[in-house]
NUKE-750676 format. One record per residue (C-alpha): x, y, z; residue in three letters. Coordinates in steps of 0.2 Angstrom, whole numbers, plus 2048, in hexadecimal, padded with zeros to 3 digits. Each point is the difference from the previous one (the first is absolute). Layout:
// residues N
XYZALA;...
This chain:
// residues 352
80280A819UNK;8128077FEUNK;80B80E804UNK;8108037F8UNK;80E80B808UNK;8118057F8UNK;80E80780AUNK;8108097FBUNK;80F7F980AUNK;80E80C806UNK;7FA8107F9UNK;7F380D803UNK;7EF7FF7F9UNK;7F580F7FBUNK;7F17F6804UNK;8037FA812UNK;80B80380FUNK;8037F5810UNK;7F980E80AUNK;7EE7FC7FAUNK;7FF7EE7FEUNK;7F27F97F4UNK;7FF7EF807UNK;7FE7F9811UNK;811800809UNK;8037EE7FCUNK;8008037EEUNK;8038127FDUNK;8137FE803UNK;8037F27F3UNK;8118027F8UNK;7FF8017EDUNK;7F48037F2UNK;7F17F7806UNK;7F17FB7F5UNK;7F37FB80DUNK;7F17F67FBUNK;7F37FD80EUNK;7F27F37FBUNK;7EE7FF806UNK;7FD7FA812UNK;8077EE804UNK;7F97F480BUNK;7FE805812UNK;80C7F2807UNK;8118077FCUNK;8117F8802UNK;80E80A807UNK;80580F7F4UNK;80E7FB7F4UNK;80A8087F2UNK;8097F87F2UNK;80C8097F4UNK;8017FC7EEUNK;8118067FAUNK;8058037EEUNK;80C80C7F7UNK;7F88107FDUNK;7FF813805UNK;7F080080AUNK;7FC7F9811UNK;7ED7FB801UNK;7F57FC80FUNK;7F07F77FDUNK;7F47FF80FUNK;7F77F07FDUNK;8067F87F0UNK;7FC7EE804UNK;7F07FE7F7UNK;7F78067F0UNK;8078117FBUNK;8107FF80AUNK;8067EF7FAUNK;7FE8067EDUNK;808811804UNK;80F7F9809UNK;8047F57F2UNK;80080E7F4UNK;80B80B80BUNK;80D7F3803UNK;8017FC7EEUNK;8038127FCUNK;80F7FF80DUNK;7F980A80FUNK;8037FB812UNK;7EF7FC807UNK;7FC7FD812UNK;7EF7F8804UNK;7F9805811UNK;7F27F5805UNK;7F67FB810UNK;7F57F27F8UNK;8007ED7FFUNK;8047FE7EEUNK;8127F97FBUNK;80C80E7FCUNK;8047F77F0UNK;7F67F47F7UNK;8007FA7EEUNK;7F38097F6UNK;7F47F67F4UNK;8087FF7EFUNK;811805807UNK;80F7F57FAUNK;80B7F880DUNK;80E80A7FAUNK;7F8810801UNK;7FA7FC812UNK;8117FA806UNK;8078107F8UNK;7F480B80AUNK;8027F5810UNK;8138017FFUNK;7FF813802UNK;7F57FF810UNK;807801811UNK;7FC805811UNK;809811803UNK;80E7FE80CUNK;803813802UNK;7F580D807UNK;7F08027F5UNK;7FC811805UNK;80B8107FCUNK;7FE8137FEUNK;7FF8027EDUNK;7F280A7FAUNK;7F27FA7F5UNK;8048037EEUNK;7EF7F97F9UNK;7F07F9808UNK;7F47F77F4UNK;7F07FB808UNK;7F37F47FAUNK;7EF809803UNK;7F07FB7F8UNK;7F38077F3UNK;7F47FC80EUNK;804811807UNK;7F68097F2UNK;7EF807804UNK;7F27F77F7UNK;7FB8097F1UNK;7F57FF7F0UNK;80F8077F6UNK;80C7F27FCUNK;80E7FB7FEUNK;808806810UNK;80F80C7FDUNK;80D80480DUNK;7F9811802UNK;7EF7FA805UNK;7F8803811UNK;8047F380DUNK;7F57F980EUNK;807803811UNK;7F37F4807UNK;8057F17F5UNK;8067F0807UNK;8118057F8UNK;80181080AUNK;8107FA808UNK;8088017EEUNK;7FB8127FFUNK;807804811UNK;8107F87FBUNK;80180A7F0UNK;7FD81080AUNK;80D7FB80CUNK;80D7FD7F3UNK;7FC8117F8UNK;801809811UNK;8117F9804UNK;8088077F0UNK;8077EF7FAUNK;8017FC7EDUNK;7F17F57FFUNK;7F57F77F3UNK;7F07F8803UNK;7F97F27F5UNK;7ED7FD800UNK;7FC7EF7F8UNK;7EE7FB7FDUNK;7FD7ED802UNK;8107F6800UNK;8017EE7FAUNK;80D7F37FCUNK;8097F0807UNK;800800813UNK;7F280C802UNK;7FA800812UNK;7F080A7FBUNK;7F47F47F8UNK;7FD80A7F0UNK;8037F37F2UNK;8007F280CUNK;7EE803804UNK;7FB7FD7EDUNK;80C7F17FEUNK;7F87F780FUNK;7EF8007F8UNK;8067FC7EFUNK;80A7F1806UNK;7F07FA809UNK;7F68027F1UNK;7F480C809UNK;7F680F7FAUNK;809811804UNK;7F580C80AUNK;8028127FAUNK;7F780E809UNK;7F480B7F7UNK;8018017EDUNK;8137FB7FEUNK;80480F7F5UNK;80980980FUNK;8118057F9UNK;8107FC80AUNK;8137FF7FDUNK;80E7F4805UNK;8138017FFUNK;80C7F2801UNK;80C7FF80EUNK;80F7FF7F5UNK;7FB8107F7UNK;7FE808811UNK;8117FA806UNK;8088077F0UNK;7F7811803UNK;809801811UNK;8117FD7F7UNK;7FC80D7F3UNK;7FC80D80DUNK;8107FC80AUNK;80D80E7FDUNK;7F48097F4UNK;800813803UNK;7F08027F6UNK;7F77F680EUNK;80580B80EUNK;7F180480BUNK;7F47F97F3UNK;7F27F4801UNK;7FD7F27F2UNK;7F27F57FCUNK;8067EF7FCUNK;7F67F27F8UNK;7FC7F77F0UNK;7FD8097F0UNK;7EE7F97FDUNK;7F080180AUNK;7F47F2802UNK;7EF7FC805UNK;7FC7F480EUNK;7F87F47F3UNK;80F8027F5UNK;80C7FC80EUNK;7F77F0804UNK;8027FB7EDUNK;812806800UNK;8047F580FUNK;7F87F17F7UNK;8098037F0UNK;811803809UNK;7FE7EF809UNK;7F97F67F2UNK;7EF7FE807UNK;7F08007F6UNK;7F58107FFUNK;7F9802812UNK;7EE801805UNK;7FE812807UNK;7F280380DUNK;7FB812803UNK;7F8804811UNK;7FA80F80AUNK;80C80280FUNK;7F2809809UNK;7F67F1801UNK;80D7F680BUNK;807801811UNK;8117F97FFUNK;805805811UNK;813802801UNK;8037F57F1UNK;8068087F0UNK;7F67FA7F1UNK;80A8087F2UNK;813805800UNK;7FD8127F8UNK;7F780F806UNK;7EF8017F7UNK;8038107F6UNK;80A8067F1UNK;812802806UNK;80F8037F5UNK;80E80D7FEUNK;80A8087F2UNK;8127FA7FFUNK;80480E7F3UNK;80B80A80CUNK;80C7F1804UNK;8017FC7EEUNK;8048127FBUNK;80C80580DUNK;8087F0805UNK;8007F67EFUNK;7F87F280AUNK;7F57F47F6UNK;7F77F1807UNK;8067F07F8UNK;7F17F5804UNK;7EF8007F7UNK;7F27FA80BUNK;7FE7EF7F9UNK;8137FD7FEUNK;802806812UNK;7F27F5807UNK;8087F17F7UNK;811804808UNK;7F7800811UNK;7F77F07FDUNK;80E7F67F8UNK;80D80680EUNK;7F47FE80FUNK;7EE7FA800UNK;8037F47F2UNK;80E7F880AUNK;7F47FC80EUNK;80680F80BUNK;7F480E807UNK;7FF80B80FUNK;7EE7FC805UNK;7F57F07FEUNK;7F08017F6UNK;7F180680AUNK;7F08007F6UNK;7F580480FUNK;7FA8117F8UNK;7FF7F87EFUNK;7F37F3806UNK;7F680E808UNK;7FF8097F0UNK;7FD7F17F5UNK;7F37F980CUNK;7F6810800UNK;7F38047F2UNK;803813800UNK;80E8007F4UNK;80280B7F1UNK;7FF7F97EFUNK;8117FF7F6UNK;
């Protein structure tokens, strides 16, 4: 996911001091206002660490940790267009700058022209002005009472416990922090096979296996709306030491999501096959891209306090993702129908 840090150059900050660094020494001394975004784990084979500075006229200096795929590439575009000086710090294999799907040649050249390898020292002694962290709604303790609110109990044993630990660290260091908790994220360049899982099956004309009854309710938020939420939080005093759920404004059932993907991509109404997950042993393979439960969160706090409103409705957002990515023949993972064949070949399936 993402972390966003903002630092205030050449003046004291009430939120942080050089005597108690928040970040590891290689990053905690970054000079300038730093917006840091750290994405989910990259591939294990790394290229040497690198940093690239995107300069533009503006008051803020921003550091994005990651920034070369999905959330970071859309966020960096927004920040540069707003006139901020952005530094991308990455250790991955992805190109530092690449033309986004649907991005005009002129817009890409404009962004690329503002990018350069910093010749001066990257690190300095300026204190952190703001740290915006991309956590996850997955930190909430499973509950029968939904939607999840920011004040709900969290699960210290969840697979997202590292997110909770980071939030606690930020609070303990006295920095001006904000934590953003998305639910499921979708959109062009998504490396998590959320909508792509459905698109593969729709394109192949295959039935879509959905666990249990298919009425489980979930929630998706478009990556561009998430990027805009980061920009809205940046420099906003109301967001100091606050947590915000960020996602789409509508909830959807698993069956409804399958139909929404078909409608967005222009495919016929899909055949949906319900199955009992307990009747199968899929090993380490994942048969469905969502957790088999109700899982959604309220975004009222972000709307009320920040004035943030998601731009994309679900079908519109899925169409944007399909038209700018999968529909162009690009995807992150090839189709794998192994678990589908296990389900469709077994007689113990639930009737739709």
